[in-house]
C-alpha positions as CSV (number, residue, x, y, z in Angstrom):
1,M,-1.0,-43.6,24.9
2,M,2.3,-43.5,22.9
3,I,2.3,-42.9,19.2
4,P,5.1,-44.9,17.3
5,T,8.0,-42.7,16.1
6,T,7.3,-43.8,12.4
7,R,3.8,-42.7,12.8
8,L,4.9,-39.3,14.0
9,Y,7.3,-39.1,11.0
10,H,4.4,-39.7,8.6
11,I,2.1,-37.1,10.4
12,A,4.8,-34.5,10.2
13,L,5.4,-35.2,6.5
14,A,1.8,-35.2,5.7
15,A,1.4,-31.7,7.5
16,T,4.6,-30.4,5.6
17,F,2.9,-31.4,2.3
18,A,-0.4,-29.8,3.2
19,L,1.3,-26.5,4.1
20,A,3.2,-26.8,0.8
21,A,0.0,-27.1,-1.1
22,V,-1.5,-23.7,0.2
23,P,-1.2,-21.0,-2.3
24,S,1.2,-18.0,-1.7
25,F,-0.4,-14.6,-1.6
26,A,2.9,-12.8,-1.6
27,A,2.9,-10.4,-4.7
28,D,5.9,-10.3,-6.9
29,T,6.8,-6.7,-6.0
30,Q,7.0,-5.2,-2.4
31,I,6.8,-1.4,-2.0
32,K,7.5,0.1,1.3
33,V,5.2,3.2,2.0
34,T,6.2,5.5,4.7
35,E,4.0,8.3,5.8
36,T,5.4,11.0,7.9
37,G,4.2,14.4,9.2
38,E,2.0,15.9,12.0
39,G,-0.6,18.5,11.6
40,G,0.4,22.1,10.9
41,G,3.7,21.1,9.3
42,A,5.3,19.4,6.4
43,M,4.1,16.0,5.8
44,G,5.5,13.2,3.4
45,L,4.8,9.8,1.7
46,A,7.8,8.0,0.5
47,L,7.7,4.9,-1.9
48,E,10.4,2.5,-2.0
49,P,11.0,1.6,-4.8
50,A,9.2,4.5,-6.8
51,T,9.6,2.6,-10.1
52,I,8.6,-1.1,-10.6
53,K,7.5,-3.6,-13.4
54,A,3.9,-4.1,-14.1
55,G,2.2,-7.1,-12.3
56,P,1.0,-8.0,-8.8
57,V,2.2,-5.6,-6.2
58,M,1.9,-5.5,-2.3
59,F,2.0,-2.0,-0.7
60,H,3.4,-2.1,3.0
61,V,2.4,0.9,4.6
62,H,3.6,2.6,7.8
63,N,2.3,5.5,9.7
64,A,5.5,6.9,11.2
65,A,3.7,10.0,12.6
66,M,3.5,10.4,16.4
67,T,0.0,11.7,16.7
68,E,-1.6,12.0,13.3
69,N,-3.9,9.5,11.7
70,H,-3.1,8.8,8.0
71,E,-4.5,6.9,4.8
72,M,-3.0,5.6,1.6
73,I,-4.9,5.8,-1.8
74,V,-3.7,4.5,-5.0
75,V,-5.0,5.9,-8.3
76,K,-3.9,5.6,-12.0
77,L,-3.2,8.7,-13.8
78,D,-4.3,9.1,-17.4
79,K,-0.8,10.7,-18.1
80,P,2.1,11.4,-15.8
81,D,1.4,15.3,-15.6
82,A,-2.5,14.8,-15.3
83,A,-4.4,17.6,-13.4
84,I,-5.3,16.4,-9.8
85,P,-8.8,17.3,-8.9
86,L,-8.0,19.2,-5.7
87,D,-11.1,20.9,-4.0
88,S,-9.1,23.7,-2.4
89,K,-12.3,24.6,-0.3
90,K,-12.4,21.1,1.4
91,H,-8.7,20.8,1.3
92,R,-9.1,17.3,-0.1
93,I,-8.8,15.6,-3.8
94,D,-12.2,14.8,-5.1
95,E,-12.0,11.1,-5.3
96,K,-15.1,10.8,-7.4
97,K,-13.1,12.2,-10.4
98,L,-10.3,9.4,-10.0
99,K,-10.5,5.7,-10.1
100,S,-9.2,4.1,-6.9
101,L,-7.4,1.0,-7.0
102,G,-7.8,0.6,-3.3
103,E,-6.5,2.1,0.0
104,V,-5.5,1.5,3.4
105,S,-7.5,3.8,5.7
106,D,-7.5,4.9,9.2
107,L,-3.9,4.2,10.2
108,K,-3.3,5.3,13.6
109,P,0.2,6.7,14.7
110,G,2.7,3.9,14.5
111,A,0.2,1.6,12.7
112,D,1.0,-0.6,9.7
113,G,-1.2,-1.7,6.8
114,M,-1.1,-3.5,3.5
115,L,-2.7,-3.4,0.1
116,K,-2.5,-5.9,-2.8
117,A,-3.0,-4.5,-6.4
118,N,-2.3,-5.5,-9.9
119,L,-0.8,-2.7,-11.6
120,K,-0.4,-1.9,-15.3
121,A,2.2,0.0,-17.1
122,G,1.7,3.8,-16.5
123,T,2.0,6.5,-13.7
124,Y,0.0,6.3,-10.3
125,L,-0.6,8.8,-7.6
126,V,-0.3,7.4,-4.1
127,F,-1.7,9.9,-1.6
128,C,-3.3,10.7,1.7
129,N,-6.5,12.2,1.4
130,I,-7.3,13.2,5.1
131,K,-8.2,17.1,5.0
132,G,-5.1,19.2,4.1
133,H,-2.6,16.2,3.9
134,Y,-2.2,16.0,0.1
135,E,-1.6,19.8,0.2
136,A,1.0,19.4,3.0
137,G,3.2,17.0,0.8
138,M,1.6,13.4,1.5
139,Q,1.7,12.3,-2.2
140,S,4.2,10.4,-4.4
141,K,4.1,9.2,-8.1
142,L,4.9,5.5,-8.8
143,V,6.2,4.8,-12.3
144,V,5.1,1.2,-13.5
145,T,7.1,0.1,-16.7
146,P,6.0,-2.8,-18.9
């Protein structure tokens, strides 16, 4: 059965308007997070950009390690130089003493993940809390301006 060309045009036009009506979930600000490092050596967590305006943000996280799993946690600090509750015996941050705004967990080597958050002005700590990773350098501060 053949569908007339004008009918195909109307179907395509209706599909276009239907797709345009779907709300966008893209955040206003995009942050690229790159996690690097292998066990026993220096590790890193880089933010690009490291200073943004307040509002919705999408973290795009990439684990660039070859063999090591990583995670990314975002917490708001009370002040820029706030003491971080590090449990030196467990080699991890005591997350119960901080309010997490979300995380991307269990990122295998080469894997990617995303986290959407609505950030207010202030300083945030972005880190990996797998045993020893924070101490090895997997941490960065994010500054959010009004």
